[in-house]
C-alpha positions in Angstrom: 36.0 19.3 44.7 34.4 19.8 47.9 32.0 17.1 49.4 28.2 17.8 49.7 27.1 16.2 53.0 23.5 14.6 52.7 22.0 16.5 55.3 20.2 20.0 56.0 22.0 22.6 58.3 19.6 24.2 61.2 21.7 27.0 62.9 20.1 27.9 66.2 20.8 30.7 68.0 19.1 32.4 71.2 16.2 35.2 71.3 16.5 37.0 74.0 13.0 35.2 75.2 15.8 32.1 75.6 18.0 34.2 78.1 15.1 35.7 80.1 13.6 32.4 80.6 17.0 30.9 81.4 17.7 33.5 84.2 14.5 32.5 85.6 15.4 29.1 86.4 18.9 29.7 86.9 18.5 32.9 89.7 20.8 35.5 87.7 20.3 38.3 85.5 20.0 37.5 81.9 22.7 37.5 79.4 22.0 39.9 76.6 21.1 38.3 73.1 23.4 39.5 69.9 22.8 40.0 66.4 22.0 36.1 65.3 24.7 35.2 62.9 27.8 37.3 64.0 29.7 37.2 67.2 27.1 34.8 68.7 25.8 32.0 70.3 24.5 30.4 67.5 24.8 26.2 67.3 24.4 24.4 63.7 22.7 20.9 63.9 22.1 18.7 61.0 18.8 17.4 60.0 17.4 15.4 57.3 18.2 16.6 53.6 15.9 18.4 52.3 15.0 21.3 50.2 14.2 24.5 51.4 10.7 24.8 49.7 9.7 21.6 50.3 7.1 21.7 53.1 8.6 19.0 55.1 11.0 21.3 56.4 9.6 22.8 58.7 8.1 18.8 60.1 11.3 17.5 59.8 12.5 20.3 62.2 9.4 19.6 64.4 10.2 16.1 64.9 13.7 17.3 66.7 13.1 20.5 68.2 12.4 19.3 72.2 16.1 17.3 71.7 17.4 21.0 70.3 16.0 22.6 73.1 17.1 20.6 75.5 21.1 20.4 74.4 20.7 24.2 74.0 19.5 24.3 78.4 21.5 22.0 79.0 24.6 24.2 77.3 23.4 26.8 80.2 22.3 25.0 82.6 22.6 21.2 84.1 20.1 20.9 86.7 17.2 19.7 84.9 14.7 19.5 87.3 14.0 23.2 87.1 13.7 23.2 83.2 10.9 23.8 81.5 8.8 20.6 81.4 6.7 21.0 78.4 8.4 22.7 75.9 6.4 24.0 72.9 7.2 24.7 69.4 5.4 28.4 69.9 8.4 28.0 73.1 11.1 27.1 70.4 10.0 29.7 67.9 10.2 32.1 70.5 13.7 31.3 72.2 15.0 31.1 69.1 16.3 32.5 65.3 16.3 29.5 63.3 18.3 29.4 59.7 17.7 26.4 57.3 20.8 26.2 55.4 20.3 23.0 52.5 23.6 22.8 51.0 26.6 21.2 53.2 29.9 21.1 52.3 32.7 18.9 53.8 35.8 20.9 53.5 38.1 18.4 54.5 39.5 14.9 53.1 39.1 13.2 56.1 36.2 10.9 58.0 33.4 12.5 59.9 34.7 12.0 63.7 31.9 11.5 66.6 32.1 12.6 70.4 
């Protein structure tokens, strides 16, 4: 039987607005966004366990969205001196598709390793 992790998965997929912002700071032509949750640039983040209908879900994500934004920007462009200095929740929701998944299963029978 698979083990359920006591985490909620948040899938973050860049929208065209994110690629446009990156192009502005990199001085290059913008990448083209793909349809979310297909063959794309999505990243999965684990946050504190929650239920979808819980009002706290958005608040838990709001508590770490800046860190997620920085991680996403760093994956494309590492010169932090050119990054946006003030990232708002509105920026985050403009730049990314957000999918929250409450059921996270571990299919392996071994310890999780951190890098």
